[in-house]
Backbone as a chain_set.jsonl record, in Angstrom:
{"seq": "MKVILLENVKRIGSIGDVIDVKRGFARNFLIANKKALYASKENIKEVENIKAELSKKDNEKKKEASKIAEQINAKEYSVKKLSTENNELYGSVKPTEISKLIQEESKIDIKPSMIQPVEEIKALGKFKVKISLHSEVDVEITINVSSADTIQ", "coords": {"N": [[-163.451, -49.35, 33.068], [-165.129, -49.253, 30.037], [-167.375, -46.914, 28.68], [-170.131, -45.455, 26.798], [-171.036, -42.155, 26.325], [-174.27, -40.733, 26.716], [-175.152, -38.22, 27.013], [-173.983, -34.811, 27.482], [-171.554, -34.583, 29.938], [-170.335, -32.805, 32.581], [-166.886, -32.13, 32.859], [-166.274, -34.721, 32.084], [-167.011, -35.721, 29.468], [-168.439, -35.523, 26.095], [-171.498, -36.089, 24.199], [-171.649, -39.316, 22.783], [-168.974, -39.926, 23.138], [-166.51, -42.368, 23.819], [-165.485, -43.423, 26.799], [-163.155, -44.135, 29.462], [-163.845, -45.144, 32.609], [-163.992, -45.509, 36.212], [-165.286, -48.567, 37.498], [-167.351, -48.501, 39.505], [-168.277, -45.833, 39.346], [-169.253, -45.835, 36.754], [-171.302, -47.831, 36.871], [-172.92, -47.071, 39.126], [-173.513, -44.35, 38.797], [-173.345, -43.14, 36.069], [-174.592, -45.107, 34.306], [-176.823, -45.833, 35.83], [-178.22, -43.404, 35.949], [-178.91, -43.097, 33.348], [-177.06, -41.803, 31.69], [-175.096, -42.946, 30.285], [-173.981, -45.84, 28.346], [-172.925, -49.296, 28.397], [-169.872, -49.971, 26.69], [-170.232, -51.735, 24.187], [-169.859, -53.413, 20.998], [-172.295, -53.37, 19.616], [-173.734, -51.389, 21.018], [-172.119, -49.15, 20.499], [-172.498, -48.808, 17.732], [-175.248, -48.301, 17.749], [-175.387, -45.891, 19.214], [-173.99, -44.205, 17.484], [-175.864, -44.066, 15.438], [-178.018, -42.73, 16.686], [-176.947, -40.35, 17.495], [-177.32, -37.716, 16.462], [-179.955, -37.197, 17.216], [-179.714, -37.308, 20.0], [-178.034, -35.108, 20.375], [-179.744, -33.062, 19.6], [-181.718, -33.218, 21.616], [-180.097, -32.553, 23.779], [-179.434, -29.918, 23.123], [-181.951, -28.755, 23.369], [-182.373, -29.063, 26.117], [-180.335, -27.396, 26.949], [-181.242, -24.892, 26.012], [-183.555, -24.601, 27.597], [-182.328, -24.496, 30.105], [-180.919, -22.123, 29.765], [-183.016, -20.259, 29.636], [-184.037, -20.454, 32.249], [-181.769, -19.609, 33.561], [-181.638, -16.9, 32.803], [-183.785, -15.942, 34.254], [-183.091, -16.295, 36.983], [-180.419, -15.524, 37.384], [-177.924, -13.824, 39.203], [-179.732, -13.044, 41.123], [-181.127, -12.232, 44.359], [-181.786, -14.001, 47.292], [-183.545, -14.196, 50.367], [-183.135, -15.539, 53.62], [-184.288, -16.462, 56.823], [-182.82, -17.365, 59.848], [-182.313, -19.031, 63.016], [-179.989, -17.664, 65.317], [-176.854, -17.262, 67.123], [-175.566, -14.846, 69.538], [-173.098, -14.053, 68.525], [-173.351, -14.011, 65.752], [-173.467, -16.593, 64.555], [-174.939, -19.448, 63.022], [-177.454, -21.762, 64.135], [-176.938, -24.802, 63.128], [-176.93, -25.095, 59.528], [-177.368, -23.525, 56.259], [-178.73, -25.486, 53.916], [-178.455, -27.081, 50.617], [-181.026, -28.193, 49.941], [-182.773, -26.533, 51.301], [-182.255, -24.094, 50.043], [-183.135, -24.743, 47.5], [-185.925, -25.061, 47.976], [-186.504, -22.441, 48.679], [-186.037, -21.016, 46.268], [-188.0, -22.241, 44.723], [-190.344, -21.361, 46.05], [-190.167, -18.508, 45.814], [-189.513, -17.865, 43.055], [-190.873, -19.733, 41.564], [-189.548, -21.783, 40.214], [-188.293, -24.912, 39.468], [-185.655, -26.379, 40.964], [-183.247, -28.796, 41.404], [-181.801, -29.981, 44.454], [-179.286, -31.154, 44.051], [-178.156, -29.728, 41.994], [-177.23, -27.445, 43.109], [-174.452, -25.709, 44.305], [-172.926, -24.608, 46.964], [-170.516, -22.033, 47.428], [-169.086, -21.812, 49.747], [-169.615, -23.338, 52.968], [-172.665, -22.436, 54.457], [-172.837, -21.04, 57.389], [-173.144, -18.854, 58.973], [-174.382, -15.485, 59.629], [-175.119, -13.184, 56.958], [-174.143, -12.4, 53.517], [-174.006, -14.762, 50.915], [-172.454, -16.326, 48.138], [-173.829, -18.522, 45.769], [-173.484, -21.181, 43.586], [-175.244, -22.423, 40.794], [-175.672, -25.211, 38.862], [-177.141, -25.568, 35.961], [-177.011, -26.905, 33.579], [-174.622, -28.822, 31.716], [-173.185, -26.862, 30.446], [-174.237, -24.48, 31.309], [-174.194, -22.258, 33.865], [-175.263, -20.507, 36.807], [-175.137, -17.767, 39.139], [-176.271, -17.073, 42.345], [-177.28, -15.009, 45.132], [-177.405, -15.619, 48.556], [-178.972, -14.24, 51.217], [-178.522, -14.296, 54.496], [-180.306, -13.732, 57.327], [-181.01, -12.833, 60.758], [-183.446, -14.57, 62.564], [-184.219, -14.774, 65.242], [-182.385, -14.305, 68.291], [-180.847, -16.605, 70.453], [-180.193, -16.797, 73.831]], "CA": [[-164.592, -49.812, 32.318], [-165.441, -48.358, 28.927], [-168.794, -46.591, 28.477], [-170.42, -44.44, 25.781], [-171.884, -41.126, 26.925], [-175.512, -40.412, 26.023], [-175.353, -36.773, 27.151], [-172.784, -34.102, 27.911], [-171.341, -34.638, 31.379], [-169.281, -31.851, 32.919], [-165.544, -32.634, 33.17], [-166.128, -36.118, 31.697], [-166.993, -35.801, 28.012], [-169.674, -35.121, 25.435], [-172.321, -37.143, 23.611], [-171.021, -40.252, 21.85], [-167.584, -40.227, 23.507], [-166.241, -43.623, 24.511], [-164.531, -43.042, 27.844], [-162.773, -45.163, 30.419], [-164.078, -44.657, 33.969], [-163.99, -46.572, 37.223], [-166.462, -49.434, 37.418], [-168.403, -48.02, 40.408], [-168.81, -44.58, 38.787], [-170.034, -46.21, 35.572], [-172.513, -48.553, 37.261], [-173.763, -46.396, 40.114], [-173.927, -43.001, 38.421], [-173.585, -42.918, 34.639], [-175.58, -46.026, 33.735], [-178.036, -45.744, 36.659], [-178.929, -42.17, 35.593], [-179.08, -43.121, 31.887], [-176.138, -40.861, 31.058], [-174.138, -43.722, 29.512], [-174.219, -47.261, 28.079], [-171.697, -50.091, 28.295], [-169.297, -49.814, 25.356], [-170.147, -52.952, 23.377], [-169.876, -53.056, 19.57], [-173.679, -53.045, 19.242], [-174.079, -50.086, 21.597], [-171.376, -48.095, 19.796], [-173.213, -48.584, 16.463], [-176.546, -47.7, 18.075], [-175.166, -44.487, 19.605], [-173.638, -43.477, 16.257], [-177.107, -43.832, 14.698], [-178.915, -41.776, 17.359], [-176.144, -39.222, 17.994], [-177.953, -36.443, 16.07], [-181.141, -37.052, 18.05], [-179.235, -36.984, 21.351], [-177.537, -33.717, 20.34], [-180.91, -32.185, 19.537], [-182.289, -33.214, 22.959], [-179.18, -31.821, 24.643], [-179.585, -28.489, 22.798], [-183.219, -28.309, 23.963], [-182.113, -28.927, 27.562], [-179.484, -26.219, 27.117], [-182.106, -23.723, 25.836], [-184.368, -24.508, 28.812], [-181.431, -24.052, 31.17], [-180.613, -20.706, 29.517], [-184.198, -19.474, 30.025], [-184.049, -20.429, 33.716], [-180.611, -18.796, 33.954], [-182.013, -15.488, 32.655], [-184.731, -15.572, 35.308], [-182.555, -16.274, 38.355], [-179.014, -15.12, 37.479], [-177.575, -12.66, 40.035], [-180.837, -12.702, 42.003], [-180.826, -12.389, 45.78], [-182.84, -14.637, 48.078], [-183.325, -13.994, 51.797], [-183.573, -16.605, 54.506], [-184.127, -16.119, 58.239], [-182.438, -18.53, 60.649], [-181.951, -18.765, 64.41], [-178.542, -17.467, 65.431], [-176.317, -16.879, 68.435], [-175.252, -13.409, 69.543], [-171.916, -13.755, 67.703], [-173.727, -14.18, 64.349], [-173.326, -17.95, 64.027], [-176.233, -20.111, 62.907], [-177.655, -23.098, 64.691], [-177.037, -25.587, 61.892], [-176.465, -24.354, 58.355], [-178.329, -23.447, 55.164], [-178.419, -26.604, 53.025], [-179.0, -26.968, 49.25], [-182.466, -28.479, 49.891], [-183.451, -25.324, 51.766], [-182.102, -23.103, 48.97], [-184.017, -25.224, 46.443], [-187.29, -24.71, 48.365], [-186.584, -20.983, 48.645], [-186.16, -20.629, 44.854], [-189.314, -22.744, 44.306], [-191.372, -20.484, 46.608], [-190.077, -17.134, 45.331], [-189.463, -17.72, 41.601], [-191.652, -20.817, 40.956], [-188.657, -22.53, 39.332], [-187.914, -26.16, 40.115], [-184.223, -26.654, 40.891], [-182.904, -29.927, 42.278], [-180.701, -29.663, 45.392], [-178.005, -31.635, 43.531], [-177.612, -28.715, 41.07], [-176.76, -26.303, 43.898], [-173.126, -25.879, 44.892], [-172.493, -23.425, 47.725], [-169.08, -21.777, 47.323], [-168.61, -22.192, 51.076], [-170.739, -23.75, 53.792], [-173.355, -21.277, 55.018], [-173.013, -21.287, 58.82], [-173.173, -17.578, 59.695], [-175.228, -14.463, 59.014], [-174.448, -12.418, 55.91], [-174.467, -12.728, 52.128], [-173.173, -15.838, 50.394], [-172.618, -16.666, 46.718], [-174.157, -19.923, 45.541], [-173.451, -21.509, 42.159], [-176.221, -23.431, 40.395], [-175.324, -25.81, 37.575], [-178.401, -25.928, 35.314], [-176.677, -27.758, 32.436], [-173.164, -28.968, 31.716], [-172.577, -25.64, 29.909], [-174.945, -23.294, 31.811], [-174.12, -22.051, 35.316], [-175.664, -19.178, 37.275], [-174.746, -17.491, 40.511], [-177.247, -16.285, 43.085], [-176.825, -14.596, 46.444], [-178.281, -15.973, 49.659], [-178.814, -13.29, 52.304], [-178.95, -14.942, 55.73], [-180.524, -12.772, 58.402], [-181.368, -13.46, 62.021], [-184.867, -14.608, 62.933], [-184.153, -14.442, 66.662], [-181.157, -14.806, 68.925], [-181.098, -17.39, 71.663], [-179.111, -16.606, 74.779]], "C": [[-164.921, -48.791, 31.231], [-166.955, -48.189, 28.785], [-168.919, -45.542, 27.379], [-171.369, -43.438, 26.41], [-173.106, -40.846, 26.063], [-175.881, -38.938, 26.162], [-174.045, -36.134, 27.598], [-172.701, -34.157, 29.433], [-170.129, -33.766, 31.681], [-168.003, -32.553, 33.375], [-165.323, -34.109, 32.796], [-166.025, -36.248, 30.184], [-168.323, -35.374, 27.424], [-170.341, -36.321, 24.771], [-171.528, -38.002, 22.63], [-169.577, -40.592, 22.178], [-167.507, -41.593, 24.188], [-165.145, -43.301, 25.519], [-164.268, -44.22, 28.772], [-162.932, -44.579, 31.823], [-164.029, -45.83, 34.937], [-165.335, -47.289, 37.207], [-167.627, -48.923, 38.276], [-169.071, -46.763, 39.877], [-169.704, -44.897, 37.594], [-171.367, -46.827, 35.99], [-173.46, -47.724, 38.11], [-174.243, -45.019, 39.696], [-174.301, -42.891, 36.947], [-174.69, -43.812, 34.076], [-176.894, -45.951, 34.507], [-178.871, -44.513, 36.304], [-179.126, -42.018, 34.092], [-178.258, -42.047, 31.182], [-175.141, -41.593, 30.176], [-174.627, -45.152, 29.311], [-172.888, -47.989, 28.117], [-171.189, -50.009, 26.862], [-169.118, -51.162, 24.659], [-170.215, -52.517, 21.913], [-171.277, -52.643, 19.124], [-174.074, -51.655, 19.75], [-173.371, -48.942, 20.89], [-172.07, -47.768, 18.474], [-174.527, -47.87, 16.704], [-176.401, -46.22, 18.423], [-174.78, -43.646, 18.392], [-174.903, -43.123, 15.477], [-177.985, -42.769, 15.359], [-178.192, -40.543, 17.901], [-176.8, -37.872, 17.683], [-179.172, -36.158, 16.943], [-180.758, -36.658, 19.474], [-178.734, -35.547, 21.42], [-178.697, -32.734, 20.343], [-181.556, -32.071, 20.921], [-181.423, -32.395, 23.913], [-179.29, -30.316, 24.396], [-180.882, -27.933, 23.381], [-183.058, -28.111, 25.474], [-181.303, -27.671, 27.835], [-180.304, -24.937, 26.98], [-182.975, -23.503, 27.066], [-183.534, -23.961, 29.965], [-181.095, -22.575, 31.014], [-181.782, -19.805, 29.914], [-184.258, -19.332, 31.542], [-182.922, -19.528, 34.217], [-180.939, -17.308, 33.872], [-182.914, -15.034, 33.793], [-184.072, -15.439, 36.68], [-181.117, -15.793, 38.486], [-178.869, -13.825, 38.272], [-178.725, -12.202, 40.94], [-180.438, -12.925, 43.461], [-182.036, -12.97, 46.501], [-182.51, -14.462, 49.554], [-183.871, -15.175, 52.583], [-183.319, -16.169, 55.946], [-183.859, -17.398, 59.017], [-182.17, -18.1, 62.087], [-180.438, -18.64, 64.513], [-178.15, -17.117, 66.859], [-175.982, -15.393, 68.396], [-173.977, -13.074, 68.774], [-172.129, -14.202, 66.249], [-173.456, -15.557, 63.742], [-174.699, -18.606, 64.014], [-176.257, -21.407, 63.707], [-177.905, -23.985, 63.473], [-176.486, -24.783, 60.74], [-177.569, -24.326, 57.306], [-177.901, -24.482, 54.128], [-178.998, -26.38, 51.629], [-180.504, -27.26, 49.148], [-183.279, -27.252, 50.307], [-183.41, -24.234, 50.698], [-183.038, -23.459, 47.818], [-185.473, -24.848, 46.729], [-187.514, -23.205, 48.288], [-186.805, -20.481, 47.214], [-187.536, -21.048, 44.329], [-190.421, -21.803, 44.777], [-191.361, -19.102, 45.971], [-190.188, -17.008, 43.817], [-190.292, -18.751, 40.855], [-190.832, -21.584, 39.918], [-188.167, -23.747, 40.092], [-186.436, -26.441, 39.9], [-183.902, -27.754, 41.884], [-181.762, -29.518, 43.205], [-179.331, -30.109, 44.882], [-177.354, -30.645, 42.555], [-176.934, -27.569, 41.817], [-175.42, -26.614, 44.547], [-172.735, -24.609, 45.636], [-170.975, -23.266, 47.609], [-168.41, -22.135, 48.643], [-169.834, -22.598, 51.889], [-171.35, -22.538, 54.482], [-173.686, -21.562, 56.483], [-173.068, -20.002, 59.644], [-174.144, -16.627, 59.003], [-174.432, -13.738, 57.939], [-174.897, -12.843, 54.53], [-173.476, -13.758, 51.609], [-173.489, -16.091, 48.927], [-172.878, -18.158, 46.611], [-174.208, -20.159, 44.037], [-174.47, -22.599, 41.871], [-175.87, -23.912, 38.997], [-176.597, -26.334, 36.922], [-178.203, -26.929, 34.172], [-175.163, -27.859, 32.427], [-172.454, -27.713, 31.196], [-173.231, -24.361, 30.434], [-174.898, -23.26, 33.342], [-174.622, -20.652, 35.648], [-175.197, -19.011, 38.71], [-175.818, -16.638, 41.159], [-176.642, -15.931, 44.441], [-177.858, -15.016, 47.481], [-177.97, -15.023, 50.809], [-179.38, -13.92, 53.571], [-179.081, -13.879, 56.819], [-181.046, -13.512, 59.64], [-182.868, -13.416, 62.261], [-184.992, -14.159, 64.396], [-182.805, -14.893, 67.19], [-181.537, -15.523, 70.197], [-179.911, -17.212, 72.601], [-178.822, -17.89, 75.526]], "O": [[-164.979, -47.592, 31.501], [-167.71, -49.161, 28.771], [-167.963, -44.834, 27.063], [-172.395, -43.823, 26.97], [-173.005, -40.734, 24.842], [-176.81, -38.462, 25.51], [-173.12, -36.819, 28.034], [-173.659, -33.819, 30.13], [-169.049, -33.954, 31.121], [-168.055, -33.473, 34.192], [-164.295, -34.685, 33.152], [-165.063, -36.82, 29.673], [-169.22, -34.925, 28.137], [-169.805, -37.43, 24.785], [-170.827, -37.485, 21.761], [-169.005, -41.479, 21.544], [-168.341, -41.925, 25.03], [-164.025, -42.953, 25.147], [-165.052, -45.165, 28.851], [-162.235, -43.631, 32.185], [-164.026, -46.992, 34.529], [-166.376, -46.691, 36.937], [-168.77, -48.916, 37.819], [-170.293, -46.633, 39.947], [-170.774, -44.309, 37.434], [-172.427, -46.407, 35.527], [-174.662, -47.678, 37.847], [-175.274, -44.555, 40.183], [-175.446, -42.584, 36.616], [-175.621, -43.32, 33.439], [-177.967, -46.0, 33.905], [-180.1, -44.569, 36.352], [-179.468, -40.936, 33.614], [-178.706, -41.454, 30.2], [-174.417, -40.964, 29.405], [-175.542, -45.62, 29.989], [-171.84, -47.384, 27.896], [-171.983, -49.982, 25.922], [-168.002, -51.671, 24.55], [-170.587, -51.381, 21.62], [-171.439, -51.695, 18.356], [-174.664, -50.855, 19.024], [-173.956, -47.876, 20.699], [-172.22, -46.597, 18.124], [-174.89, -46.951, 15.97], [-177.198, -45.392, 17.979], [-175.199, -42.493, 18.283], [-175.013, -42.029, 14.923], [-178.63, -41.987, 14.662], [-178.764, -39.779, 18.679], [-176.835, -36.986, 18.538], [-179.395, -35.021, 17.36], [-181.388, -35.792, 20.081], [-178.976, -34.847, 22.403], [-178.642, -31.699, 21.007], [-181.903, -30.973, 21.357], [-181.932, -31.644, 24.744], [-179.247, -29.526, 25.339], [-180.924, -26.789, 23.833], [-183.538, -27.128, 26.038], [-181.54, -26.965, 28.815], [-180.096, -23.991, 27.74], [-183.126, -22.373, 27.532], [-183.974, -23.081, 30.705], [-180.994, -21.85, 32.004], [-181.577, -18.721, 30.461], [-184.496, -18.243, 32.065], [-183.096, -18.776, 35.176], [-180.568, -16.539, 34.759], [-182.829, -13.893, 34.247], [-184.449, -14.565, 37.461], [-180.629, -15.662, 39.609], [-179.595, -12.857, 38.044], [-178.691, -11.089, 41.466], [-179.532, -13.703, 43.759], [-183.16, -12.494, 46.342], [-181.351, -14.563, 49.955], [-184.919, -15.734, 52.259], [-182.28, -15.587, 56.257], [-184.574, -18.389, 58.87], [-181.839, -16.942, 62.344], [-179.694, -19.398, 63.889], [-178.981, -16.734, 67.683], [-176.098, -14.753, 67.351], [-173.783, -11.917, 68.401], [-171.21, -14.705, 65.602], [-173.239, -15.667, 62.535], [-175.525, -18.35, 64.891], [-175.231, -22.052, 63.923], [-178.971, -23.918, 62.861], [-175.665, -23.888, 60.94], [-178.582, -25.013, 57.439], [-176.83, -24.363, 53.532], [-179.924, -25.586, 51.464], [-181.19, -26.631, 48.342], [-184.335, -26.971, 49.74], [-184.399, -23.536, 50.473], [-183.663, -22.578, 47.227], [-186.177, -24.374, 45.838], [-188.583, -22.748, 47.882], [-187.656, -19.624, 46.977], [-188.168, -20.304, 43.579], [-191.33, -21.477, 44.013], [-192.416, -18.572, 45.622], [-190.895, -16.124, 43.333], [-190.413, -18.667, 39.632], [-191.351, -21.985, 38.876], [-187.685, -23.635, 41.22], [-186.01, -26.711, 38.777], [-184.243, -27.658, 43.062], [-180.858, -28.792, 42.794], [-178.317, -29.508, 45.238], [-176.149, -30.711, 42.313], [-176.158, -26.813, 41.233], [-175.258, -27.621, 45.236], [-172.269, -23.646, 45.027], [-170.236, -24.249, 47.684], [-167.311, -22.689, 48.663], [-170.96, -22.244, 51.54], [-170.629, -21.705, 55.031], [-174.674, -22.23, 56.789], [-173.041, -20.052, 60.874], [-174.661, -16.926, 57.927], [-173.204, -13.686, 58.004], [-175.892, -13.551, 54.375], [-172.27, -13.648, 51.829], [-174.651, -16.073, 48.523], [-172.227, -18.962, 47.279], [-174.883, -19.435, 43.305], [-174.56, -23.583, 42.606], [-175.782, -23.117, 38.061], [-177.084, -27.408, 37.276], [-179.105, -27.698, 33.842], [-174.489, -27.056, 33.072], [-171.27, -27.514, 31.464], [-172.825, -23.265, 30.048], [-175.477, -24.11, 34.018], [-174.433, -19.719, 34.868], [-174.903, -19.985, 39.404], [-176.231, -15.616, 40.611], [-175.621, -16.489, 44.842], [-179.053, -14.789, 47.297], [-176.849, -14.998, 51.318], [-180.596, -14.062, 53.7], [-178.109, -13.218, 57.185], [-181.465, -14.667, 59.562], [-183.489, -12.356, 62.172], [-185.78, -13.272, 64.722], [-182.158, -15.762, 66.604], [-182.435, -15.101, 70.926], [-178.766, -17.448, 72.218], [-177.932, -17.924, 76.375]]}, "num_chains": 1, "name": "protein.A"}
């Protein structure tokens, strides 16, 4: 299915590109999240006319993302979880939990969908977590998982 992108999408394309994607991806993600339009002749003309405006909006989003990146890049956040005596967690540290942690400590709103743990956090220690703030702006933070209590 051919669609026209309304914003830069990582690994897919940039504003105004006419791309061919699977029907489900187009309908359920790109069009549902207003990241793309069906590629009809009218829509292609319309996107050509508003391309400059879309680029300007994208640059503003990128600037905002850069400001947030400066505030949280390479920062370390600590979380206490219940663990066993061999340093394994009961459960794991999920992106929603990391999102709440950043909200509480830095007062910055980050959606859990932006957070990509390098590996699943299921033990005590320090873990790198990548946050994708914009298609061109990524930051890396450290999550320090320490033991709240051990259960025998």
